[in-house]
N, C-alpha and C positions, 0 to 999 in steps of 0.2 A: 448451601444451595448448589445444585449441580450445574456445570457449564452447559450441559445438554438442554437445560431449560431456557437458555438465553434467547434463542429465536422466538419462543413462545411469549417471552416477556417484552419483546421489542414493541409489539403493538400496544401493550400497556404503557410503556414509556412514552410513546407518542400521544396516547389518549390523555395522559396526565400532564403532558407538557414537560418543558425542561426544568431542571433543578434551579433553585434560586441562584442568581448571579453571585459569583465569588470573585475576590480579587485575583488578578492574573499575576503570576510570577513564581519564581522558585520557592519562596517561603510558603506559598499556598498550593504547591504541587500535591496532588492526591489522585487516587484512583476512584473512578465512579463504580458504584456497586454493580454486581452482575445483573444483567437485564436492561441496563440503560443504553440501548442502541436502537437505531431506527432501521426500518426495512429499506433495502436498496431499491429505489425506484427512480426511473428517469436517467438522466445523463451520468456519464462517467467521463471525467476530464483529468488531464494531467495537472499536477499542482502548480507548475510553472510552464511557460511556453518554451519550446526548443526541443531539439533532438538529444538523444542520450549521449552523454560524455563518456560514460562507463556503463556497460550492459550488465544485466543479471547473469550470474554464474552459479548454477545449482551446485551445491556441495555433493560429494559422492555419497555421504551418509549424513544423518541428522546433525552430528557434531563436527563434521569435516570442514575444511576450508572452502571458501566460496565468497561470492558477493551477493548477499540476500536482498537485493533491490537494484535500482538503477540510479545513476547520478545524472542530474539535469543541470544545465547552465543556469546560474542564479547569482547575481551580484549581491553584496551586502545591502540590506534594506528592501530588496525585491519582495513584492507581495506573494504570499503562498496561499493557494486556495485548497479547499477540501475536495478531494477527488470524487466523492460521492456524498449523498445525503447521509447524515449520521449524527452521532453524539460524540463530543470531545470527551474521551475517557481518561486522558492524561495530558498534562501540560506542565513540564518541569525539566529539571536537569538530570541527565544520565551521563555518567563519565565526563562531566564538565561541559557537556553540550546540551543546548536546549532541544527538547523533543516535544512534538505534539502528536497524539494518537487519536484518530477518528475511527469509531467503530460503527458498523452497520450489519444488518442481517441480510444475507443473500441466499440464493438457491443452494449454494454449496456449504452453507453454515456461516458462522461469524466471520466477517471481513474486517480486518484491522489495517489501517493505513498509518505508518509511522513516517514522520517528516522531521529531518534534522539537517544541519543545526539551525534552529529557528528561535524566535522570540514570539510567544503566544500573544494574540490580540483578542482572544475569546477565552472565557473561563471554562474550567472543567465542568461538564454537565450541560454545556450549551448544545442545543439542537441546531445543526448547520445544514445548509443546502449544498448540493454539488456546485462548485464554482464560487462559493462564499469564502472571503478572506478569513483565514484562521490564524495566520502568523506572518511574520516578515523574516527574511533570511538574515540571520545574525551576522552583522559586519565583523570582519576580522577573525571569525572562528573558522578553523580548518577542519574539513572532513577528510579522513584518511583516503588517499588514492586520487583525490582531485583538487586538493588545495582549498583556497578560500572563495572560489568562484562557482561553487556548485551546491546543489541540494540533493540529499539522499532521500529516496522514497522507497520504502519497503511495503510489501503487501503480503498479509497472511490470510489464508482462507482455511477455516476450520483448523487453525493451528499450524498449518504448513505454509512456508514461504513459497510464493509463486512469482513469476516474472510480471512486474507491473505492466509491461507492454502487452503481454498476453491478456492480462485482466482488462485492459482497455480495448482489446480486440485488434490491436496492431501487431500483426505478425510479420515476419520478414518474408521475402519471396520464397515460394515453394520451388525446390530444385528436384528434378527427377534424376536419380543416379542409378547406374547399373548395379545390381546386387548379385548377379550370377544366375545360374539356371533355375527356372521355376519348376519345382517338383510337385506342385499341386496337380492332382489328377493326371500326373505323368506328362503334362504338356509344357511346352516352352514357346516363347514368342521369339522366333528366329534365334533360339538358343540362349536368349537372355531375357530377363524380366527387369522391371523398374521398381524402385522403392522411393518413397517420399521422405525427405529429411527436412 
């Protein structure tokens, strides 16, 4: 089955309901079949309250170094909610840390939210609402770069990592900076033009 069919199958997944409940935990970690995602409708919320501890840093190329998500303050045991309505497509361990992935279909394609390090409280296949608790922050587990008091949240849209703050609609302040003479139509604004960064 092609990944390009996923958005079309989203509605079918909603119409059929969620998969039967399965036990939660690393022994039962599995992937949900392609097509088991729900359409993004309504609210978009951060998985935990608080400002970024560590921001998104886009890599220079697909396999380059960077920080493909944001880190948010979260003590061990803190409740972690789904950032959007969707289907839990993975709940298990990756590289020794608990991870929950919630997938949904959005206007730009498949949207996947990865949350770590966490302990899942919902099974793979569960249909969840935005703001619904899907995990708790794993106590004593360290996330590289911020220690044991944060949660890493990654967002992929159509297979590309994006800044979760951008996905939420939270952008930083717009700064107008000089960029040099404006050569469009041979005109300048007092010899300088402005660019937005």
